[in-house]
C-alpha positions in Angstrom: -3.3 -32.8 -3.6 -6.6 -31.2 -2.6 -6.2 -32.3 1.0 -2.6 -30.8 1.0 -4.4 -27.3 -0.1 -6.9 -27.6 2.6 -4.5 -28.1 5.2 -2.1 -25.4 3.8 -5.3 -22.7 4.0 -6.2 -24.2 7.6 -2.7 -23.3 8.5 -2.4 -20.2 6.9 -5.6 -19.1 8.7 -4.1 -19.9 11.8 -0.9 -18.3 11.2 -2.6 -15.1 9.8 -3.6 -14.2 13.5 -0.2 -14.3 14.8 2.2 -11.3 14.8 5.6 -11.4 13.1 8.6 -9.3 13.0 11.4 -9.1 10.7 15.1 -10.0 12.2 17.3 -8.4 9.5 20.4 -10.3 11.0 18.6 -13.6 10.2 16.5 -12.7 7.4 18.8 -10.5 5.3 22.2 -11.9 6.3 22.0 -15.4 6.2 19.2 -16.0 3.9 20.1 -13.5 1.0 23.7 -12.7 1.5 24.9 -16.1 0.1 22.6 -15.5 -2.9 24.4 -12.2 -4.2 25.4 -13.1 -7.7 25.4 -10.8 -11.0 22.3 -10.7 -12.8 20.3 -12.5 -10.1 17.4 -10.8 -8.7 14.5 -10.9 -6.2 11.0 -10.2 -6.9 8.7 -8.3 -4.6 5.1 -8.2 -5.4 3.4 -4.8 -4.9 -0.3 -5.0 -4.0 -1.0 -6.8 -0.8 3.0 -7.4 -0.1 4.9 -4.2 -0.2 1.7 -1.9 -0.2 -1.7 -2.5 1.5 -4.4 -3.9 -0.8 -7.9 -5.1 -0.5 -10.8 -5.6 -3.2 -11.8 -2.0 -2.6 -8.6 -0.5 -3.4 -8.6 1.6 -6.6 -6.9 0.6 -9.6 -5.3 4.2 -10.3 -3.6 4.3 -6.8 -1.0 2.2 -4.8 -1.8 1.7 -1.2 0.0 2.6 2.0 3.4 1.0 2.6 3.4 -1.9 4.5 6.0 -0.9 7.3 7.9 -4.1 7.7 8.2 -5.0 4.2 9.4 -1.6 3.2 12.0 -1.8 5.6 13.0 -5.4 4.4 13.2 -4.1 0.7 15.2 -1.1 1.9 17.8 -3.5 3.7 17.8 -5.7 0.8 18.8 -3.0 -1.7 21.3 -1.6 1.0 23.0 -5.0 1.1 23.4 -5.1 -2.9 20.4 -7.2 -3.5 18.8 -6.2 -7.0 15.4 -5.9 -6.4 12.4 -5.7 -9.1 8.7 -4.9 -8.3 7.1 -8.0 -9.6 3.3 -6.9 -10.1 0.5 -7.8 -12.6 0.0 -4.0 -12.9 3.2 -4.2 -15.0 1.1 -5.6 -17.9 -0.7 -2.1 -18.2 1.5 0.6 -19.4 -0.5 3.3 -17.7 0.4 1.8 -14.1 4.2 2.1 -14.3 4.1 5.9 -13.6 1.6 5.4 -10.8 4.3 2.7 -9.4 7.1 4.8 -9.9 5.9 7.8 -8.1 4.8 5.7 -5.1 8.4 4.2 -5.1 9.7 7.9 -5.1 7.2 8.8 -2.2 8.3 6.0 -0.2 12.1 6.8 -0.7 12.8 3.8 -3.0 15.0 3.8 -6.1 13.7 3.7 -9.2 13.4 -0.1 -9.2 12.5 -2.1 -12.5 9.2 -2.9 -12.7 7.9 -6.4 -14.4 5.4 -9.3 -14.4 7.6 -11.7 -16.0 9.8 -14.2 -14.4 13.0 -15.6 -15.8 15.9 -17.9 -14.9 17.8 -15.1 -13.0 14.9 -14.6 -10.4 16.2 -16.1 -7.2 13.2 -15.2 -4.9 9.7 -14.1 -4.9 8.1 -12.3 -2.1 4.5 -12.6 -2.5 1.2 -12.5 -0.5 -0.4 -15.1 -2.7 2.4 -17.7 -3.1 2.4 -21.5 -1.8 5.8 -22.6 -1.8 6.6 -26.1 -3.7 9.6 -28.0 -3.3 11.7 -27.7 -6.3 11.5 -30.9 -8.7 8.8 -32.7 -6.7 5.4 -31.0 -6.6 5.2 -31.3 -3.0 3.9 -28.2 -1.2 5.9 -26.8 1.7 4.5 -26.2 5.2 6.4 -24.2 7.7 5.4 -25.4 11.2 
């Protein structure tokens, strides 16, 4: 298992140097379209995923939006996908008004804000995730 994580981190370092763009036809339509079901939701992490974050970022502010992710989230919302901001900040009640202000300033609706997964979460977009194949424990590496 440790060797798998080391391989993943090596690949992640190599991948981080590449540039990526989001193809909405491919990513939104084919990946998310078939998942539109009442009650299901997609979690989007805030710091480091939807908004810029580093270790020097102040806790009482949310960073600048990451353009590709902001566009993707807006596209998902426009396609009827229920989005929740999924962030550790949600455990602190003082953070929710800061997040709501940021959402409004970036032309996003007043989305639900949570730090709790439930059985209705279908996807999680997060900068810290390592995907694991369901029911096997195997780490999934995209080539």
